[in-house]
C-alpha positions in Angstrom: -2.3 13.3 -21.3 -5.1 11.0 -20.0 -2.6 8.1 -19.8 -0.3 10.2 -17.6 -3.1 11.3 -15.3 -4.5 7.8 -15.1 -1.1 6.3 -14.3 -0.6 8.9 -11.6 -4.0 8.1 -10.1 -3.2 4.4 -10.1 0.2 5.0 -8.5 -1.3 7.1 -5.7 -4.2 4.7 -5.3 -1.9 1.7 -4.8 0.3 3.8 -2.5 -2.7 4.7 -0.3 -3.3 0.9 0.2 0.5 0.2 0.6 1.1 2.3 3.7 -1.3 0.5 6.1 -0.3 -2.9 4.7 3.4 -2.0 5.3 2.6 -1.0 8.9 0.7 -4.3 9.5 3.4 -6.4 8.0 6.3 -4.8 9.8 8.7 -7.1 11.6 9.8 -4.8 14.4 8.4 -1.7 16.1 8.4 1.1 13.5 10.1 4.4 14.3 7.2 6.3 12.7 3.8 6.5 14.4 0.7 4.9 12.9 -0.8 8.3 12.6 1.9 9.3 10.1 1.2 6.2 8.1 -2.5 6.9 8.1 -1.9 10.6 7.1 0.1 9.5 4.1 -2.4 6.9 3.2 -5.3 9.4 3.2 -3.2 12.0 1.4 -2.4 9.5 -1.4 -6.1 8.6 -1.6 -7.0 12.2 -2.0 -4.3 12.7 -4.7 -5.7 9.7 -6.6 -9.1 11.4 -6.6 -7.6 14.7 -7.8 -5.9 13.0 -10.7 -9.2 11.3 -11.7 -10.9 14.7 -11.6 -8.1 16.1 -13.7 -8.6 13.2 -16.2 -12.3 14.0 -16.5 -11.5 17.8 -16.8 -9.0 17.0 -19.6 -11.6 14.9 -21.5 -14.2 17.7 -21.0 -11.7 20.4 -22.3 -11.0 18.4 -25.5 -14.7 17.8 -26.0 -14.7 14.0 -25.6 -18.0 13.7 -23.8 -18.5 10.1 -25.0 -15.3 9.1 -23.2 -16.5 10.7 -20.0 -19.8 8.8 -20.3 -17.9 5.6 -20.9 -15.6 5.9 -17.9 -17.7 7.7 -15.2 -19.4 4.5 -13.9 -16.1 2.7 -13.5 -14.4 5.7 -11.9 -17.2 6.0 -9.4 -17.1 2.2 -8.6 -13.3 2.1 -8.2 -13.4 5.3 -6.1 -15.8 3.7 -3.7 -13.7 0.6 -3.5 -10.6 2.7 -2.9 -12.3 4.7 -0.1 -13.6 1.5 1.6 -10.3 -0.4 1.3 -8.2 2.5 2.5 -10.5 3.0 5.6 -10.6 -0.7 6.4 -6.8 -1.1 6.1 -6.1 2.0 8.1 -8.5 0.9 10.9 -6.9 -2.6 10.8 -3.5 -1.0 11.1 -4.7 1.1 14.0 -6.1 -2.0 15.7 -2.7 -3.8 15.2 -1.0 -0.7 16.6 -3.1 -0.7 19.7 -2.8 -4.5 20.1 1.0 -4.5 19.8 1.2 -1.5 22.2 -0.8 -3.3 24.8 1.2 -6.5 24.3 4.5 -4.8 24.8 3.2 -2.7 27.8 2.2 -5.8 29.8 
């Protein structure tokens, strides 16, 4: 069960970073607004956190307190890294969006 929850958390965590990167690396003007990309990015980040909480809940339900104590520091560190990276990449994508909008307008 923990493997499934951790795998889902990793998938959603990488997806939250993929969306702003995909927007930045696009070759032509996207049909979807930057705000939609940002919404999905933050949604996937939230889902990654939910799956981490479900993992900790599962470990608590089965009484594996030692496992919780072993992983909690890593979970907190990686969660902060995910928050910071998601925010930085989304702000960077937003800046690219504004820059390309000004460039095409003039």
